[in-house]
N, C-alpha and C positions, 0 to 999 in steps of 0.2 A: 381486475383490481387485486393487488397482492395481499397476502394474508397479513393480519395485524401482528406486529412484533409482540405486543402485549399478550394477545391470545396464544400465540405460539409458545412463548415462554411459559405461560400458565399451563398450557396443555401438556408440554413436556415435563414441567414440574409436577403436575397432577399424576402423570403416568409413572414417573420414577418413584414419586413418594408412595403411590398406591402399590407399586410392585414391592417396594421395601417393606411397607406395613404388611402386605399379604404374606411375603416370605417369613417375616417375623411372627405373624399370627400362626402360620402353618407350623413353623418349628416349635413354637411355644405350646400349641395344641398337641403336637406329636409327643413332646416331652411330658406333658402333663398325663397323657393317656398311657405312656410307657411307665411312668411312676405308679399310676393306678393299677396297672397289670402287675408290676413287680411287687406291690404290696399284697395283692390277691394271691400271687404265686408264693410269697413267704407264708401267708396265712394257711393256705392249703397244704404246702409242703410240711409245715409244722403239724397239722392234723394228720397227714399221711404218715409221718414218722412215728408219731405217738401210736397210731394204729399198727403199723408195722412192728414196732417193738412189742406191742401186746400179743400179736399173732405169733411172733417168734417165740415168746415166753410160753404161750399155750402149747405150741408144738414141742418145745423143749421138754415140757413136763408130761408129754405123752397124751395130752387132752385133744379134743376136737377143736377145729378152727371155729371160733365163736367171737361175737363182737365183744371186744375188751372194754375196759373202762372208758377208753378214749371215745367210744361210741356215743357218749353222752353229748358230744358236740353236734351230732347229727340228729336233730330233732324233727321227726316226721311232721309235715304239714306246715312248719314255720316258714314264713316268707324269706326267700333268699337262703334257706337252710342248705348246707352242704350235704353231699352224698358221697358214699364210698363203695368201692367193690374190690374184692380180692380174687386173684386168679392164680392158678398154679403155674409152675414152669412150662407146662404144656398148654397153657391158655385156658384151662378148665375153670369155670366159675366156681368159687368155693363159698363165698359169703358176700353180704352186702348190707347197706343201710335199708331200713324198712321204708324209708322216704322214697317217693318215686322221683327220678331225676327231673329237674324243672325243665321248662320250655327253653329253647335256645334264646339268645346266645349262651353258650356254656363255656366255662373255662376249667380245665382239668390238669392235675399234676400227678405224676406216677412216681413211686418209690420202690425199688427192688430190694428185697431182703436177702441176707446170705444164704437162706434156705431155698431161695428160688421163687419166693412168693412176690407177686407184683400187687401193690396196694396203689389204687388210683382214687384221689379225692378231687371232687369238682363242686362247682356251684354256678348258679346263674349270675350274669353280669348286668341284669336289668337295672339294678340300683345304681351301679357305677355308670352305666350308659346314660341314665337320666341326670346324674349329677355332672357328667362330662358335657352333656348338651347345654345344661345351664351355664357351666363355666365357659363353653364356646360362645354361647350367646352374649355373655357379658364381655368376653374378649373381643368379639366383633363390634359390639357397641362402643367399646372403648377405642378400637382402631378407627372406627368411622368418625367418632368425635375428634380424635387426634388429626384425622385427615382434613376434616372440615375447618379445624382451627389452624392447621398449617396452611391450608389454601387461603384463608383470610389473611394470615401473615404474609404469605407469598404474594397475594394481590397488592398488599400495601407496599411491600419492598419492590415489587416490579414497578408500581406507579412512581415510587420515589426515585428508582433507578432511571426511568425513562423521562422524568420531568426535565432533566438538562437537555435531552435530545429534542424535547418539544421546544425548549427555548432556543436551541441552535437552529431548529427548523424554521422557527418564527423569524429569526434574524436573517437567515439565508433567503427565505422567501421574500423578505422586504428589500433585499439587495437588488438593484438594477443598475443599468448604465448611468442613470441620473443620481443614484444614491449609493455609490460605492464606499463611502466613508464609514458606514455602519460597521460595528464590530461586536463580537460575542463577548459578554462579560464572563471572563474566566474565573473571577473571584467566587462565583457561585457554582462552579463546575469543578469537580474533583477527579483524581485518578486518571484512568484511561480516557474518559470523556474530556477531562481538562486538557490533556495532551491533544486530543482531536480538535477541541475548540481552538487551541493555540495554532494548530496546523492550518485549520480553516481561516483564522485571522490572518496568517502569513499569506495564504493563497489569496484572500480578498485584497491584502495589501499589493501583492504582485499584480492582480487583475486591475486594481485602481491605477497602479503605475503604468500598466500596458495600455489601458484606455487613455490615460493622460498623454502618453507618447503617441498613440494613434491619433488622438485629437490634434496634438501639436503637429504631428506629421502631415495630416490632411490640411491643416491651415497653411503650413509652410509650403506644401506642394502646390496648393491653389495659388498662394502668393507668387511662387516662382514662375508658375505658368501664366499667371495674369499679367505680370510685368511685360514679358515679350509679346504677349498677345495684344496688350494695349498699344505697344509700340507699332505692331503690325497694322492694327486698325487705324491708328492715328495717321500713319504715313500713307496708308491706302486711301483714306478719306481725303487727306490733304492733296494727294496726287490727282484725285478725281474731281476735286472742287473746281478747278479751272485749268485750262490748257497751259502747259509748261514746255520749256525747251527739253531737249534730249538729255542734257546734263543733269537737270533737276530730277527727271524721271529716273536716270541711272542711280543718283544718290538715294532716292526713295527706295528703290528696288534693293540696293545694297544694304540699306538699313533694315528692310524687311527680311532679307536673307540672313543677316546676322541674328536678328530676333528669332527666326525660324531655326537656325542652328542651335541657338540657346535652348529653345523649347525641345528640339530633338534630343539634346544632350540630357536634359532633365528627364524626359519620357523614357529614354533608353536606360538611364541609371535606375529609375524607379522600376521598370520591367525586369531589369537584372536582379535587383534586390528582392523583388516579389518572387521571382523563380527561385532565388536562393532560399528564401523563407520556406517555399513549398518543397524544397529539395529537388527541384527539376533543373537546376542550372548544372549540367554535367561538365566536367573538365576533361580535356583531351591531353592527358599527361604522357610526355615523351622526354627522352634525355635532351638537354639543352645546355649551352654554355651561358651562364648568367652574365659573364664579362662581356661577351659578344652582343648580348641584348642591351646591356648598359651603354655600350659604344654607339649602337643605333640610336638610343634615346638621347644621348648627349648630342649627337649630330642633328637630330630633329629639333632639339630645344636651343641650339646655339643662337638662332636668330632672335628668339624670345629673350635669351639672356643678354644678347648684345643690345637690344632695344632698352633693356632695363640697366645697362651698364654693369652687369653682374658677371663675374668670371665663373666659368664652369669647368671643373676638372674631375678626372677619374683616375683612381689608383687601384692597383691590383692586377691579377692575372686570371687565367681560366679557372672558373668555379663551376663544376658540373652539378646540375640539379635535375630532378625528374619533375616536370611541370608542363602546364598548359602555356605555349609560347605567347598566344595572344593575351591571355590573362596576366601573365607576368610582365608583359610589355605595358599593360595598363597600370600595374603597380608602380613600375618605374616612372611612367609618365606622370602619374598622379603625385608621386612624391617630389619629383624634379620640378614640375611646373609650379607646385605649391611653394617650393623653397625659392623659386625665382620670383613668383608673384608677390609673396609677402616679404621680400628682401628689401634692403635699402639700396639706394644708388651706390655704385662702386662697391657693392658687396660681394660675397663669394658664396658659391655652392660646391661642396666637395662630396664626391661619390667615392666610397671605398668598398672593395670586395675582398673577402678573405674566407679561409676555411678554418673552422675551429672544431677539431675532433671530427664527428660525423655530420656537422652542420655547416651549411653555407651561410655567411653573414653579409648582409648588405646594409651599409650606413649611408644616409643622406643628411649631411650637416649643412646648415646655412647660418649666415651672420645677420638674420633679419630681425623682425620685430619681436620675436618670441611669443610666448602664450601666457597670458595672465594666469595666476594661480587658480583663481575661481573658475576659470574656463577649462582647466585641464581634465577634470573628470568626464567632460562631455565632448572631448575632441572627436571621438569616433561615432558620435551619434548623427543620424541623418538630419540634414538641413541645419545643423548647429554651426553657428559662426561666432568667433569671439568678438569680431568687429563687424556688425551687420551691414552698416553703410559701406565701409571700405571693401568688404568682401564682395558685395553685389557690384560695387563700381569696378572691381578688378576682374569681374566675370566668373566668380566661382559660383557653383551651384549648391554647395553644401553636401554633396553626396560622395565626393571623391575619396575621402578617408574611410567612410563607411563601406564603400565598395572594396577599397584596398584591404581593409581588415578581413572582409569576407573571403577574398581571394587567397590571402595568406593563410588564414585558418583552414580553408578548404584544402590547401596543399599540405596540411599537417604542421604548419609553422606558427610562429608568434611574431607580433609587431608591438613595439613599445617606442616611447620617446622620452627625451630629457630636454627640458626647456628652462630658460630664464627669461623673465620679462625684460624685453629690450636687449637681450644678449644672445639671441639666436636659438635655434631648435635642431635637435638631431633625432631622426627617425631611424630605428634599427629593426631590420627584418632577419629573422632566423628561420631557415628552411632545412628539411632533411636533404642531405647531400646525395648525389647519385653514385652508384657504384662505379669505380674506375674502369674505363674502357668501354663504357656504354654510350659515349658521345659519338655523333656521327663524324665521319672524317672531314 
């Protein structure tokens, strides 16, 4: 189980604060002790200078080295009483206070006179040490109290800062495939956590939309497969119900074959899109002439166009691209068969190919029924049909344009359309052009 964020934050906060307070306490204690020593230094130096002046005066008058009047500061036996000693330039002891040097710790200051005498004054630091210990105890007590108070405040702030995370976690934990509509209340969440909550809400929205598309996709796929499967079962049962002549069996088999082909088309389309979603649908890209491929497509679709009384024309010349021949043929077949299938009688389908800069441009225009405005945002969605009944009657699976868009985008191109309801539709594909001279002879 991972470490709690709350305790991690409090732990790091405590360590940092304790380090800062410890450093501050150490610096303050050091400064206080330095001030105390400076004060003792100044006191002893003043005593030593008075003594040195007295000894110099005595030597100047030709007298012996004796304790001058400054010696009254050195009271024998008094607690914390200073002591002094005088030495010659050669280090020979000449005079000193009658008080015995106190026990350590001692602090001593020396002054040298012009005549070469060295006067040292010192005293015990026991009183200062005791006072410093009391000061240090009070300082540590104050620092400890400040640390406890800061910890209490830190715990409160951490709890308040983590409260929005708890609310976010509660909402996120309550979201499932059946309750994707829940959202985090961003009005109670501020700053970075507010941005996180909004990001999560957007993510939940995308998930909800993805689940909705998946649900609709599953239902549509089931419906698409159920219809030809029902036809297969119905005709097989009808054929087996009683003996029939050869022609009746042939018609039943033809109907079953057509239903099987329709199921095969749906399944292959689903498998292709599934592989594309998983990044496993590889392209075999080679230099090819898009115009030659369009000629093949027009030839293959002429019978279908004739049956619908639709004229089929192709304009343009050699347009080199780098692509997968089979996939690009599928793009052309999907666009041309759709243009024929949803056209009106005596209508027209015009293919045009051209080069614009570094792009190859394919346009497929029809004079058909067009696309209603409300349906245009969904044209490339899987199994979406603007006219469900008519599309199924005309044999469409609802996967052609979704597959077409994937193929075009996998080639680094774009596909768009312009449509008017009842006024025809034009699909335009733009692909990166191949380098000149790369086409096979």
